Structures are given as C-alpha cells and as structure tokens.
N, C-alpha and C positions, 0 to 999 in steps of 0.2 A: 713751259717751265711750270712745274707744279709747286705749290707752297706746302704741300705735305708729303711725307714720306710714304704714304699709304699706296699699296697696289692699285692698279686699274680695276674696275668692276668685272666679275666673270663675264658678263654679257659683252662688254667692250673687247675683252680678251678674245671670246669666241668669234666675234665679229672680225677682229683682225686677222685670225686664222682663216676664216672663210675667204676673206678677200685674197689673201696670199694663195690659197688654194686654187680659187677660181682663175686669178693671174697666171698660175703655172699651167692650169690645164688650158686656158687660152693660147698659150706658148705651145702647147702640145699639139693642139688643133692646127696652129699656123704650121708646126713641122709637117704633119700630115699633109696638109695641102701643098705645102711647098715641094715636098717630096715627089707628089703627083706631076707637078709641073716643071720639074728639073732633070736633069740627068747627070751622069758622071759621079764625081765623089762627092758633090754637094748633096746629091740625092741620099747617099747612104749616110752622110752627116746627120741630115734632116730625120731619116729614120732612126738612126741611133738616138736622136734627141726625143723623138715620140716614144720610143721604147723605155728611156730612163727617166724621162720627166714625170712620170706617175710616182716613181719610188722617192725622187728627190722632192716633189711637191708634198707628199704625205709627211716625209720626215720633217719638212719644213713646218708644215701645218701643226704637226704634233709638237714640235720643239717650241715650248714657250720662249718666245723673244724677251718677255719680260723678266729681267734679272730683279734680284732683291734689290730694292732701292737703297741708296745709301742713306744713313740715318742723318737728321739734321743735326748740324753742329750744336753741341752743348754750349750753353751759356756759362762763361767762366768770367766771373766779376774780378777786378783786381783787388787789391787789399782794401779792407774796409777803412774808411776815414776814422780818425780817432774823435771819440766826443770831446767837446770842449767842457772842461769842469765847471765853468759857470761859476755861479754864487754857491758858497758852501752853507749848509744850514746851520742855523745857529743851535748851540746846545740848550737844552731845556733845564 
C-alpha cells in the first residue's frame, strides 16, 4: 500500500515490464522443449503456444499495467464550531 497517489518511477515500470517479458519467454521456451518430447495433440498445443507467446508477451510488456492512481480522498471537515462570544469589550 502506498501513502501517495504518485505513479511508480520510470525505472520501476521498465523493470516490471522486463520481468513479465522474460517470464513469457521462459514459458515459450518450455513450450518448445515440451513439443520436442511429446506427441499427439499436446505437441500441437505446445507448438501453438510457442508461436503465439511472443505476440502475447510483447503486448503484455508494452501495455502499462500501471493505471492512473486513484486520488487521495479529500479532507472534508464538518461544520466549524461557533466561537464563544466571551467578554464584550467596554465602550470608550
């Protein structure tokens, strides 16, 4: 939880995108390796995954996950208390 409504820094945003892209490419590699060692329908599913994961990875990496932060709630005070009249000044 952040105490500010500011966005993450540019370097943090890029780092997050890089991590998502690398994870997608690891899944693609796993699809290629799995396709080599399997046969039947599973092989074709893995080949399809290996073919379409680069597109999906690029779209996810370029799509900034960071949305505009919700602004902090504005402070709204209740009605101001009335001042006590106290002592009246003496006329001069």
